[in-house]
N, C-alpha and C positions, 0 to 999 in steps of 0.2 A: 141163570138170567142175570144180566149185569144191570145194576141200578146206577143212574147218573145223578149225582148230587149237584145242585146249582152252585156255581162259583160266585162268590160275593167279592167285589173289588173294594179295597179299603180307601176311602176318600183321603186325598192329600190335604194336609193342613197348610194354609198360607201363614207365613210368619208376619205378624203385624208389628210394626214399629210404633211404640207409644208416641203420642203427640209431642210430649216434652223432649223425646229423643230427636224427632224430626226438627224441632225448633233449634235444638243444640247444634245439629249437623249444619242446618242452614246458616246459623250464626257463625259457625267456624268457617264455612265456605265464604261468607260475606267478608269476614275479617281477612281471610287469606287473599281474596280478590283485591281488597283495599290495600293490603301491604304490597301486592304485586304492582298495583297502579302507582303507589308511592315510590317504589324503587325505579319505575320507569319514567318518573317525572323528570323533565329536562333540567340539566344543571344550570341553565341560564336563568331559571326562575329566581334564584338568589341574587344574581347580578342585576336582574330587572328591578327587584325590590330596592336594592341599594341605589340604583340609578334614579328611581322614582323619589327616593328620600332626598337625594341631592338636587335633582332637577325635576321637580314635579311636572308631569306631562301637560297639566292644564294651564301652566303659566307661559308667558312669552319672554323671549330673551333677545334683547336688542331689536325688538319689534318682530321677531321671527318665532315661528312655532318651534317646539323642542327638536323635532326631527330635522327641520331645515337648519336650525342653529348648529346641531351636532355635525351635519354634513359640511357646513361652511367651516366649522372649527377644524375638522379632519383635513379639509383641503388646505387650510392655512398652515397647519402643522407640516403637511407633506411638502408644501411649497417652501417653507422655511428650511426643512431638511435638505431639499434639493439645492437651495441657494448656498447653504453651508458646505455641502459636498462639492459644489461647483467652485466656490472660492478656494477651498482647500486644494483641489486639483489644479486650479489655475496658479496658485502660489507655488505649488510643488514644481509644476511645469516651467514656470518662470525662473525659479531658482536653478533648475537643471540647465535651462537655456543659457542663463548668464554664466554658469560654470564653463560652458563650452566656448564662450566668446573670448576673443583675444584682449582681455582686460589686464591691467597691470598686476592684478592679484594672481594672474595665471603666469607661471614661470616657464611655460613652453616656448618653443620657437615656432613662428608661423610663416607660411608661404602663401603669397598672393600675387596680384598684379601691381606693377609700379607704373604710374603715369605722372604727368606734370600739368599744372594749371597756371592761369594768370593770377598772380598774387594781388593782395590789397588788404582791406579790412576783413579779418576773419571772425569766426563765431566767438572766439575768446576775447574780442575787443582790442586786438593788436593788429597794427598795420605792418605788413611785411613786403619785402621786395624780392625780385627774381633771383638775386644773388644770395639770399638768406637760406640757411639750412633749416627749413621748416617743413612741416608735414600736415596734411589734412587727413583725419581719421574717418573711417566709415561712420555714417550717421547712426547706424545700428549700434555700434560700439559706443559712440559718443553719448547717445541718449540713454543707453543702459547704464552708463557710469554715473549719471546724476542729472543735474539741472540742465535744461535745454529750452531755447526759445520756442522750438516747435511744440513743446509740451506745456507752454504757458509760463515757463520759468526764465531765469536769467542764465544764458549759456556762458556768460563770463565767469560764473561760479562753478562751472563744471570741473570736477577734480582732475580731468585729463589735461586741462589747459596748462601749458608750459612744462608738461612732463616730457621726458627724454626717452627715445628709443634708438636702437642701432639697426640700420638696414644694410644688408650685405648681398652680393651676388658675384658669381664667377664671370669674369670678363674674358670671353673667348679670344678677343683680339689681342689682349696682353697676356693671356694665359695665367691670370692671377686673380685672387680673391680681392674684391674691393668693398669698402664699407664707409658709411658716413653716419654720424650721430645727428638726429633730427629732433626739433622741438615741436610739440603739438600746438597749433594755433587756430585750427579750423576744423570744420565738419563737412565731410564729403557726402553729398546726397546720392551720387551715382556709384559709390564704392560698395563692394561686398565686404563682409566683416574682416577678411584678412588682407584687403587691398590697402595700398598707400598712394596718396596723391601729393606730390611734392612741388617745390619751386623748380623752375627750369635749371637753375644753378646746381641744386642738389641732385637732380636727375642726371645731369651730365657727369657727375662724379661716379655714377654707377653704370651708365650706358650712354651711347650717342643719342642726342636729341631726336635724330631722324628715326630712331627705333619706335618712338611714340609710346609703346607699351611693352614692357618686359616683365619677367618673373623676378620676384624679390623674396628674400628671407629676412625676417626681422624679429626682434625681441625687445621687451622693455628693459631699461637699464636699472630700474629699482622698483620695488613693489609699492603700490599705492592703494589705499582703501577706497573702494568705489561702491556704488549701489545706492538705490533710492531709499 
C-alpha cells in the first residue's frame, strides 16, 4: 500500500529595498533628469540674457518698445546695405559705360553717321559759320566728358570743347579716301554716341550735301582727360 505524503510549497521571499536605498535611487534619477533638461536648454538663453543686460526689455527706446525698436533698427540697417550695394553697382556700371563711349581717352576708331546743321552759337560758347571745320558731338558723349548746361553746369568748361578729331570716309565718286580735321564746338541732342554733326562746308569735304546723311569713320587726334 502506497502512502502519499503532502507536498509543502516553499513561500517566495520578496526582496525589499531599504528606504534609504529608494531615496538614493530617486535622487540619482532626479539629478539625471535635471542634467538632461540642462543639456536640452536652448543656446539662445545666453544671448537673451546678454540682450536684456544691454537693452532691458522694460525700457523704451526712442519712444518705442524694445521689440519695435529692434525691428526698426534691423530695417534701417538692411536699407543702408541696399543703398550701399546699389551705389556701388551704379558706379561700376557707369564706369564701364564710359569706357565704351567714344571719349578722347579711348584710342579706338569709331564709325557712325555724318550729318550737317545750321551753325551759330554752340554749347562751348563759340559762334561758328557754315564754312568752318567744326563738329557737334553727341550729347551722350559731351555730358559724360564733364560739365554741361543740361546737368546744371557750364558747358563752356566741358573738356571736349576745342578738341580736335579727324573724320574720314571713302568717296566712291572719286574712288579715294577723304578726311578733314574738325574742332568740337557744340553738343548734338539728336546724335547717337558715334555720330558726328558738322557744318555744311565740312560735310561737303567728305560727301555731297545732297546725301544728307552718310557713314563716317573718325578718331580723336590726341588724348584728353575727361570724366566727372
